[in-house]
C-alpha positions in Angstrom: -6.7 75.7 -17.8 -4.8 72.4 -17.7 -6.5 69.7 -15.8 -3.8 67.3 -16.2 -3.8 64.4 -13.7 -0.7 63.8 -11.5 1.5 60.8 -10.8 0.4 58.1 -9.0 2.3 58.1 -5.7 4.9 54.6 -5.1 2.7 54.1 -2.4 -0.8 53.5 -4.5 1.2 52.4 -6.8 2.2 49.4 -5.2 -1.1 49.0 -2.2 -2.0 48.5 -6.2 -0.5 45.6 -7.0 -0.9 44.0 -3.8 -4.5 43.5 -4.7 -4.7 43.4 -8.7 -2.1 40.2 -7.2 -4.8 38.6 -5.0 -7.7 39.0 -6.7 -5.5 37.8 -9.2 -3.9 34.9 -6.4 -8.6 33.9 -5.4 -9.4 34.2 -9.1 -6.8 31.1 -9.9 -7.8 29.6 -6.7 -11.0 29.5 -7.1 -10.8 29.0 -10.8 -8.9 25.5 -9.7 -11.0 24.9 -7.0 -14.6 24.5 -10.0 -12.2 22.5 -12.3 -11.4 20.2 -9.8 -14.7 19.4 -8.5 -15.7 15.9 -10.6 -12.8 15.2 -9.9 -13.1 14.8 -5.8 -12.9 10.6 -5.3 -14.6 10.5 -1.8 -16.2 7.5 0.2 -19.2 6.9 1.9 -18.7 4.6 4.9 -21.0 1.9 5.7 -22.8 4.0 8.4 -22.7 7.0 5.4 -24.9 5.1 3.3 -27.1 3.6 5.4 -28.0 6.6 5.9 -28.7 8.2 3.6 -27.8 5.7 0.7 -26.9 6.8 -3.3 -29.3 6.2 -6.5 -29.2 2.4 -7.2 -26.5 1.7 -9.6 -24.9 5.5 -9.7 -21.2 4.3 -9.5 -20.0 5.7 -5.5 -16.8 4.7 -3.1 -17.1 2.3 0.0 -14.2 2.6 2.5 -14.6 0.9 5.2 -13.4 -2.4 7.2 -13.5 -5.4 6.3 -15.9 -7.5 9.4 -13.8 -10.5 11.2 -15.3 -13.3 10.1 -17.7 -12.0 7.2 -15.1 -12.9 3.5 -17.4 -15.9 2.0 -15.9 -17.4 -1.6 -18.9 -18.1 -4.3 -19.2 -22.3 -6.0 -18.0 -20.5 -8.5 -14.1 -19.8 -7.2 -13.7 -15.7 -8.7 -16.3 -14.2 -6.7 -15.7 -12.6 -2.9 -18.8 -11.0 -0.4 -18.2 -10.0 2.7 -19.2 -7.0 4.4 -17.7 -4.1 5.8 -18.0 -1.9 9.0 -17.1 1.5 9.3 -17.1 3.2 12.5 -20.5 2.3 14.6 -22.4 -1.3 13.8 -23.7 -0.6 10.4 -22.1 -3.3 8.2 -22.6 -3.1 4.0 -22.4 -6.4 2.1 -20.3 -6.8 -0.6 -20.5 -9.1 -3.5 -16.6 -8.8 -5.9 -15.9 -10.7 -8.8 -12.1 -10.5 -9.6 -8.5 -11.2 -8.3 -8.6 -9.5 -4.7 -5.6 -7.6 -4.2 -3.0 -9.2 -1.3 -3.4 -6.8 0.4 -7.0 -8.0 0.9 -7.4 -9.5 4.2 -10.0 -9.6 7.4 -10.4 -6.1 9.3 -8.1 -4.3 6.5 -8.2 -1.1 5.4 -10.4 -1.3 1.5 -11.9 1.2 -0.5 -14.5 -0.6 -3.6 -15.1 0.7 -6.1 -19.1 -0.4 -7.7 -22.6 1.0 -7.2 -25.2 0.1 -4.7 -28.6 -2.7 -5.9 -31.6 -2.6 -5.5 -31.5 -5.2 -2.3 -29.2 -3.0 0.0 -26.4 -4.5 -1.3 -22.9 -3.6 -2.9 -21.5 -4.5 -6.6 -17.7 -4.4 -6.8 -16.4 -3.5 -9.3 -13.2 -2.7 -7.9 -11.1 -3.5 -4.4 -8.8 -1.5 -3.4 -6.7 -2.9 0.0 -5.1 -0.8 2.1 -2.7 -0.8 4.6 -1.7 0.0 7.6 1.8 2.1 8.9 3.9 -1.4 9.7 3.5 -2.9 6.2 6.2 -5.2 4.6 5.9 -6.4 1.2 6.6 -9.9 1.5 9.7 -9.7 -0.4 11.5 -7.8 2.4 10.1 -9.6 5.6 11.9 -11.2 7.8 15.0 -9.2 7.3 16.1 -6.2 9.0 16.0 -2.8 8.5 19.3 -1.9 6.9 19.3 -5.3 4.6 16.4 -3.9 3.2 17.2 -0.9 2.6 19.7 -2.7 1.0 17.2 -4.8 -1.1 15.2 -2.4 -1.6 17.9 -0.5 -3.3 18.8 -3.7 -5.7 15.7 -3.9 -6.8 15.9 0.2 -7.5 19.0 0.0 -9.5 17.4 -3.7 -11.2 15.2 -1.6 -12.3 17.2 1.9 -13.9 
């Protein structure tokens, strides 16, 4: 009695390859997600920080809008305090020492990197100012659309 296995049909071979490929893709996705889990940079909104504050001293990011009328420069001329507000009436006081980004103004978006202090103040070590879709660099203000494109092309050509 000869017990030789019959070869797999072409249809079964293709099905096996497809299943193996899908398993490999899912495995690669899971490995990538696991490896990048610590690299995700989320930020707290003011209402989230007020409701469930992070541990004192834990490095986090706070994102929201700079409350109008809240920017105050301290006597040293380098330290700035302001309030960050979100979708609700919750506000978080922020203190930052350093050079402010050019786009940092009242009612603009801001992401502050730092930590929450015991007194409820957020001590920022870095500020990232956000702009809307209507942003135009200072160098290009007052120029028409085609002039902006020409100026940009000249600037980029000068960098090459």
